[in-house]
Structure formats: structure tokens, C-alpha cells
C-alpha positions in Angstrom: -125.9 12.6 132.6 -122.8 11.1 130.8 -120.1 13.4 132.1 -118.4 12.5 135.5 -115.5 14.3 137.0 -113.4 12.7 139.7 -111.7 15.3 141.7 -109.9 16.0 144.9 -110.4 19.3 146.7 -107.5 21.7 146.1 -105.8 19.3 143.7 -104.9 20.1 140.0 -108.3 18.6 139.2 -109.6 22.2 140.0 -108.5 23.0 136.3 -111.1 20.7 134.6 -113.5 21.2 137.4 -113.9 24.9 136.6 -113.9 24.3 132.9 -116.7 21.7 133.3 -118.5 24.1 135.5 -118.2 27.1 133.1 -119.8 25.2 130.2 -123.1 25.1 132.0 -123.7 21.5 131.1 -124.7 18.9 133.5 -122.0 16.7 135.0 -121.4 14.7 138.2 -118.6 15.9 140.4 -117.2 12.9 142.5 -115.0 13.8 145.3 -111.9 11.5 145.9 -110.5 11.9 149.5 -106.8 11.7 148.9 -105.9 12.1 152.6 -108.1 9.1 153.3 -106.5 7.1 150.5 -109.4 6.6 148.5 -107.4 6.9 145.3 -105.8 3.6 146.3 -109.1 1.9 146.8 -109.8 -1.1 144.5 -112.9 0.5 143.3 -111.0 3.7 142.3 -108.1 1.6 140.8 -110.7 0.1 138.5 -111.4 3.6 137.1 -107.7 4.7 137.1 -105.1 2.1 137.9 -102.5 4.9 138.5 -104.6 6.1 141.5 -104.5 9.8 140.4 -107.0 12.6 139.9 -108.4 14.1 137.8 -110.3 11.4 135.8 -113.0 12.4 133.4 -115.6 9.8 132.4 -117.8 10.4 129.3 -120.2 7.7 128.8 -118.2 4.6 128.6 -114.8 6.4 128.1 -112.4 7.2 130.8 -109.8 10.0 130.2 -106.8 10.5 132.7 -104.1 13.2 132.8 -105.0 16.9 132.9 -103.5 17.9 129.5 -105.6 15.1 127.8 -108.8 16.2 129.7 -108.2 19.8 128.8 -107.8 18.9 125.2 -110.9 16.8 125.2 -113.0 19.4 126.9 -111.9 22.0 124.5 -113.0 19.9 121.6 -116.1 18.7 123.2 -117.3 22.2 123.9 -115.8 24.2 121.2 -118.0 27.4 121.7 -116.2 27.9 125.0 -112.9 28.5 123.4 -110.9 27.1 126.2 -107.9 26.9 123.8 -107.2 29.2 121.0 -108.1 28.0 117.4 -105.0 29.5 115.8 -102.4 26.8 115.8 -99.4 28.7 117.1 -101.5 30.4 119.8 -102.9 27.1 120.8 -99.3 25.5 121.0 -98.4 28.4 123.2 -101.1 27.8 125.7 -100.3 24.0 125.6 -96.7 24.8 126.2 -97.5 26.9 129.3 -99.9 24.2 130.6 -97.4 21.6 130.2 -94.9 23.7 132.2 -97.4 24.2 134.9 -98.1 20.5 135.1 -94.7 19.0 134.6 -92.5 21.7 136.4 -94.3 24.0 138.8 -96.7 21.3 140.1 -94.0 18.6 140.9 -91.9 21.2 142.5 -94.8 21.8 145.0 -95.2 18.0 145.4 -91.6 17.9 146.8 -92.7 20.5 149.4 -96.0 19.0 150.3 -95.1 15.2 150.1 -91.3 14.8 150.3 -91.9 11.3 151.2 -92.7 10.5 147.6 -89.2 11.3 146.8 -87.1 9.8 149.6 -87.9 7.2 152.2 -85.2 8.8 154.4 -87.0 11.2 156.8 -83.8 12.9 157.5 -83.7 14.7 154.1 -87.4 15.6 154.0 -86.8 19.1 155.6 -84.0 19.8 153.0 -86.4 18.9 150.3 -89.0 21.2 151.5 -86.7 24.1 152.1 -84.8 23.7 148.7 -88.1 23.4 146.8 -89.7 26.2 148.3 -87.0 28.5 147.0 -87.4 27.0 143.6 -91.1 27.3 143.8 -91.0 31.0 144.6 -89.0 31.4 141.5 -91.6 29.6 139.5 -94.4 31.9 140.9 -92.1 34.8 139.8 -92.3 33.3 136.2 -96.1 32.8 136.5 -96.4 36.6 137.6 -94.4 37.5 134.6 -96.8 35.5 132.4 -99.7 37.6 133.9 -97.8 40.9 133.4 -97.1 40.0 129.7 -100.8 39.1 129.1 -101.9 42.3 130.6 -99.4 44.3 128.5 -100.8 42.6 125.5 -104.3 43.5 126.3 -105.4 39.9 126.9 -108.3 39.4 129.1 -106.9 36.0 130.3 -103.6 34.1 130.1 -104.6 32.1 127.1 -106.3 34.9 125.3 -109.9 36.4 125.2 -111.4 33.4 126.9 -111.2 31.9 130.4 -109.3 28.7 130.2 -107.0 26.1 131.8 -104.1 28.4 132.4 -106.2 30.8 134.5 -107.6 28.0 136.7 -104.1 26.5 137.1 -102.6 29.9 138.1 -105.1 30.1 140.8 -104.2 26.6 142.1 -100.5 27.2 142.0 -100.8 30.5 143.7 -102.8 28.9 146.4 -100.3 26.1 146.8 -97.7 28.7 147.3 -99.6 30.1 150.3 -99.5 26.5 151.7 -95.7 26.5 151.2 -95.5 29.7 153.2 -95.1 32.1 150.3 -97.1 35.3 150.8 -99.3 35.9 147.5 -99.0 39.7 148.5 -95.4 39.5 147.6 -96.5 38.8 144.0 -99.1 41.6 143.6 -99.8 41.3 139.9 -100.4 37.5 140.2 -102.4 38.0 143.4 -104.7 40.5 141.7 -105.1 38.2 138.7 -105.9 35.2 140.8 -108.6 37.1 142.7 -110.1 38.1 139.4 -110.2 34.4 138.4 -111.7 33.5 141.8 -114.5 36.0 141.2 -115.8 34.4 138.1 -119.2 32.8 138.9 -118.2 29.3 137.7 -114.9 29.4 139.6 -116.7 30.6 142.7 -119.1 27.7 142.7 -116.1 25.2 142.4 -114.3 27.0 145.2 -117.4 26.6 147.4 -117.9 22.9 146.4 -114.4 22.1 147.1 -114.3 24.3 150.3 -111.3 26.2 149.4 -109.7 29.4 150.7 -107.3 31.5 148.8 
């Protein structure tokens, strides 16, 4: 077995975790307990000096950062069609994936871990409340993407095949619940996320990571 994925339950590593699981190929999932600081251990820092998940190891090669891992898995398992083959369609998917990763994701981090952005505990509540409002607006944008895909007759956010946008949409919606945003207030997004969760590979990862929507 050459493939190994370092993941943290409920983190954005859920995205490559579901992609790998859906390939049907053997890989070793390695849990990193962020709440116990395992990502800062000397052993893990050898693998990823930045102390982050996900990390994909393929033989002797270590790949970090979710966009790079997704692109690598798409090329390594071309029959899965995780990303569209047509250049513009592929660019649109990567455009949305980057938005999820560099805008929506950090907004939630301001809610969940405000201490990363200020050492002043007095401003943490303000960071949480301000970014919760922003996050709700971003989930509205995500729901609009679902509505657009549905109107266009697409099975999934990126086209006919299950891919990274779908797994990330589930993760971001789940984080919204953690932030106190009721997914029932985003009905089209919530229905879509439930359909993502019902996919057999996704369901196996949800069980492995012991997640609840």
C-alpha cells in the first residue's frame, strides 16, 4: 500500500478522504487528533512542517494543501473524473474550490478558533459574532451554487461526477451547524448535503470520522 492520508475528523481533510474512498483503491487513513496537538508533534512535523492536515503520502512523495491534493488525485485516478476534462469547466471548479478554501473556510476559523487571529481574549466574542454573520452570507452563496447546478441539470456541483466541491459543501454546511446556523434555513443546500452524505463512499468516511451532520 503506497497511499496514506493524514486527516483530522471533521476537518477539510474530509474532502480528499471521500475522494480516496470513492476510488475503491487501498489506502491507509491516519487520524491526526488536532485537539490533542498531534499536528505539532515532532513526528508529524517531519511529515508536514506546517503542522496541518490533510497530507497525502504516495510512496516517498508528500503532498500538502487541499488544492494540490485534489489536483493530484484527479490525475492519479483519471477515470473518476473528479475534475472536468474541458479546460474552462475545470477552471470553474477550481475557482469555486479555491473560494471554499481561501474564503469560506477561514471565515469559519475566525468563529471556531478566534485565538488564532488575536491574543486579546476581549475581542474573541466580537470575532465570533461578526464572522458568523459573514459565514451565513457565504452559505447563502453556496446554496445559490447548488441551485444553479440543479437548474443546469448537473448531478453534482462540478458536473456529472461526484467531486471535491460536493464533499467540501458538506463540510462547510456542517461547520455552519457548529456555528449555530440552522441548515434547515438553507433548504436547497441541506437537501443537497444529505444526498452527498448518502453516497456509499461518503457514508463510510462519515462513519470512520464519527461525524454527525
